[in-house]
TORDREN-999828 format. One record per residue: residue in one letter; x, y, z of N, C-alpha, C in turn. Coordinates in pm, whole numbers, plus 32768, in hexadecimal, padded with zeros to 4 digits. Atoms other than C-alpha are relative to their C-alpha. Example, Ala and Ser with C-alpha at 12.3 -4.5 7.8 and 13.67 -1.06 7.14 Angstrom:
A80597F89800084CE7E3E830C805A80788000 S7FAE7F897FFA85577F9682CA7FB3806D8049 
***
This chain:
X80547F8A80008000800080008059807C8000 X7FB37F84800A808581567FA27FE2805A8077 X80167FA57F9180B0826080AC7FA580727FD5 X805B7F91801A7FB8837C80C78051807C7FDE X7FBE7F848024802584B880167F96806C7FEC X805B7F8F800F7F80860D8017804C80727FC0 X7FC17F8D80417FCC87307F337F9380677FE9 X80637F97800F7F10887B7F3D8009803E7F75 X80047FBC80817EA0891B7DF980167FA47F8A X7FE6805D806D7EE587E57D2E7FDC7F758032 X801E80897FDA7E79867D7D3080787FAA7FE2 X7F8B805680127F9885907D657FD07F707FF6 X8025808B80147F6B84337CDD80697FA98043 X7FA4805B7FBC8005832D7DBF7FFF7F7B7FB6 X7FF4807E8048808781FD7D0880557F9F8051 X7FAE80657FBE811680B77D8780867FF67FB8 X7F7D8015803D8280805B7D437FF37FAB7F81 X80138056807682067F4F7C507FCA80507F8A X80367FAE806D813B804A7B86806D80597FC4 X7F947FA98031826381387B6E80697FAE7FB7 X7FA1805A8042834D80167B187FD07FDF7F73 X80368024808482677FAA79FB800280747F9F X7FFF7F8A80568255810E7976808D802B7FD7 X7F797FCB801983CC8154798980637F987FCB X7FA38069802B846A8003792D802280127F6D X7FD17FF4808A853E802A77F6808D7FCA7FF5 X7F798030801A86797FA47758803B804F7F8F X7FC07FB6806B8777803D767680957FE47FF9 X7F72800C801988D9805675F78045807E8030 X7FB67F8C7FCF89CD813B76AE805480387F8E X7FB87FC1806F8A59823175B0809780028018 X7F727FF77FE18BA88246766680477F797FFE X7FBC80817FEE8BF180D776A97FC87F8F7FAB X80468068804E8B05801775C07FCE7F8E8057 X803480667FA68A8F7F5676F37F677FFF7FF7 X8091800C7FFA892A7ED376FB7FD4801A808F X80287FD67F7A887C7F7978227F697FF68012 X808C7FFF7FD887317F5578D77FEF80708066 X801A7F917FA48699807C798F7F707FF68031 X80877FFD7FC8856C80997A777FFF8058807C X80147FB47F8484E081667B957F917FBC804F X806A80377FAB840181077CBA7FB4806D8049 X80477F907FC3839B82617D348025807F7FB4 X7FE87F808045838883C57CBB801580718065 X7FEA7F9A7F9A83E1847B7DFC808780437FE9 X7F837FB5800D84EB85867DFF806B7FBC8054 X7F92803E7FB8863B84F97E6580137F6D7FDD X7FF5808A802C85FE83A47DC980087FFF7F68 X7FF380048091864A83367C677FF77F757FC8 X800880818043865482217B6D807F7FAF801B X7F90805D7FF0873480F27B8D80297FD17F75 X7FCE802D8081881080907A6880657F918018 X7FA380707FF288C57F467A41801F7FC47F79 X7FDA804A807789807E8679387FAD7F807FFC X804E807B800B88B87D5F78B1804B7F898039 X7FAF806D7FC989D97C85792C7FDB7FE08091 X802180127F7289597CB37A927F6D7FDE8019 X809080167FF087E87C687A527FE07F8C805C X801F80777FAF87E37B097AE7802A80138092 X7FD17FEC7F7688B27B6D7C197FA88064804A X80597F9D7FC387D37C9C7C5B7F7C7FBD8026 X807F80457FE486997BC47C4180127FA28077 X7FE6805D7F9287337ABE7D288008804A8086 X7FF37FB17F84878F7BC77E2C7F798037802C X80837FC97FDD86387C6C7E1D7FA17F948032 X8054806F7FD485857B1C7E3980287FD5808D X7FD080267F7B86607AC37F647FCD805E806C X80327FA07F9D86017C0380187F687FF9800C X8092800A7FFC84907BDC7FB97FD57F868051 X8024807B7FBA848B7A78804480317FFD8090 X7FC2800B7F7C856D7AA681747FFB807F8053 X80087F807FBA85307C1181D28076805A7FE1 X7F9B7F99801885F37D5181AA803E80258086 X7FC27FDB7F8086F47DA782B77FCE80888030 X802B7F817FC586887EBB83A4807080657FF4 X7F9F7F93800587348009837A80328018808E X7FC47FE27F7F8824804B8497804380887FF5 X7FBC7F7E7FFD888481AF84E680947FE78012 X7F70801D7FFC89FA81BD84B38039800E808D X7FCD7FEF7F788A31823886187FDE7F89805A X802A80727FB0897E8100869C803F7F7D7FD2 X7FC3807A80338A4E800785D5806C7FCE805F X7F8E80377FB88B347F198688807780007F9F X7F8B7FF780578C9A7F0685FF7FF97FA67F84 X8008805B80748C4E7DDC851C7F9F80377F99 X80607FC4805D8B1A7E818485803E80787FB9 X7FC17F8A803C8BDF7FC1844D80677FD77F97 X7F9D803080618CF77F0083A07FBA7FD27F81 X8048803280768C037E4A82B97FBF80717FB1 X80457F9180428B4C7F8D826E8061805E7FB7 X7FA77F9780338C83805B822180727FCF7FA8 X7F89802D80488D8E7F7D81827FEC80107F69 X80097FEC80918DD87FD78019808B80147FC5 X7F867FE4804B8EE77FE77F127FE3807B7FAA X80117F8380488F0D81427E8180357FEF7F70 X7FD1800B808B8F4D81817D0C80997FFB7FF2 X7F6D8003800990C181B67D54803C7F82803C X7FD0807E7FC990D8805C7DF580127FFE8096 X7FF57FFE7F6E90E980D07F5E7F827FC0803B X806F80407FBB900A801880557FEB80498083 X801E7FBC7F838F5980BE81787F8E7FB88048 X8073802C7FB18E7280598294800380478086 X800E7FCB7F798DF380D483E37FCB7F928059 X803A805C7F9E8DA18013851D7FA4804A805F X805E7FB27FB18CCA812785AC7FAA804F7F9F X805A7FB280538B9881C385127FEA808C8036 X80147F7D7FC38BB282F385F28034806E7FA5 X7FDA7F8C80518BC484428546808C802E8026 X7F787FD17FE98D2A84B6851D80657F918014 X7F9F806C7FF08DC3835D854380577FF57F84 X7F9D8005806C8EF78325846F80077F747FC4 X7FF3808080478F318214836D808E7FCC8007 X7F7F803F801B904D811D83538016800B7F6A X7FE57FFB808F90FB8130820280757FA47FDF X7F9A805B803191CC8038813D802280297F71 X7FD37FD18082929B808A800A7FC97FB07F8B X80328057806B921F7F607F407FD57F7B8040 X803080807FCB919B7DFC7F6180707FB48046 X7F9080447FBF92F57D707FB380188038808C X7FEF7FBF7F7F93187E6C80CE7F927FD38060 X8071802C7FAF91BD7E0C814F800F7F6E802B X7FF1808E7FE291FF7C94813B806F7FEB8067 X7F92800C7F9F934B7CBB81F57FD1802D808B X80377FD07F8192997D8683047FA67F96803F X805D80647FCB91877C7E8328804C7F89803A X7FB080717FD0928E7B6D8350803B801E808A X7FC47FDA7F80933A7C28846B7F9480178069 X806D7FE57FA191F47C9D850D7FC27F7E8031 X803980827FDC916F7B37850980547FBD806D X7FA5803A7F9C92A07AD185D7800380528080 X7FE67FAC7F8B92C57BFC86C07F84802D804C X80777FD47FB791617C6487157FD87F9D806E X801E805C7F92911B7B2187D7806680068071 X7F9A7FF77F9992667B4A888F7FE98079805B X80177F887FAE92187CAD89007F807FF08050 X807B801A7FB690B87C408960801E7FAA807B X7FDE80597F9291447B258A37804D8049806D X7FB07FB67F9E92457C078ADF7FA88063804C X80587FA07FBF913B7D0C8B287FA07FBD8062 X805C804A7FA890457C108BB980487FD0807D X7FB180307F8D91567B7B8C9780248073805D X7FDB7F8E7FAD91CB7CD18D107F858035804B X807B7FD17FBF90637D378D5C7FD97FA28072 X802180627F9890267BF38E1D805C80118078 X7FA17FE97F9391637C328EEA7FDC807F804E X80267F837FC190F37D978F2F7F837FEB8057 X807A801B7FB48F9A7D1F8F9F80217FAE807D X7FD980547F9090397C17907D80478053806B X7FB87FAA7FA291227D19911D7F9F805D8048 X80627FA77FC28FFC7E05915C7FAC7FB38066 X804E80527FA48F377CEA91FD80507FE4807E X7FAA80187F8D905E7C9792E0800D807E8055 X7FF57F837FB590837E08933F7F7E801B804C X80817FEB7FBC8F0D7E1E93907FF37FA48079 X8009805F7F908F247CE69469805C80298072 X7FA47FD67F9590547D6895277FCF807E8044 X80387F867FC58FA97EB9955A7F8E7FDE805F X807380247FAB8E747E1195EC802A7FB5807D X7FCD80477F8B8F497D4396DF803480608069 X7FC67F9F7FA28FD97E7C977F7F9F803C805B 
***
C-alpha cells in the first residue's frame, strides 16, 4: 500500500512501485561504452532516481531481490548505533585508486583505517589475525589480576 500524500492546489497521483516500474522500465545501448543497459524507477519522489544496470547483472540482481523478498530486508541501523562489526561491513570499500578503507565505529567524526592496496590490506589482516587475540588475552588476564587485587584489598580493609 502506498503512503498517503497530500498536495495543496494540485492533485497528486500516488502510484505503487510496481506501477512506476512498469511505466519506466526500458533498455538501451550506452552511447559511450556500447554496453546493453536496463533502467527503471520505483518512485518519483525528489531525491530518488532510476536504477541502471548492465544486462550482465540481470540474473544476480533478480536473485538478490528474490532473496530479500523471501527472507526479509535487513533493518536500517543508525551508524552511531552500529557495533564494530556492523560498522566494518557497512564501510569497507576499495577506492578507484586501489586504496582500501573501513571504519569500526559509525559515530560521526570517526576516522577510517586506510591501506595502500590489496597486498597491504592482506598483510595487515594476516598480522591482525595473529596479534588481536594475543592482546585480548593479555588484557583479560591483566583485568582479572586487577579485579583479584581489588577484592583482596577490600577484604583486608574490612578485617581492620
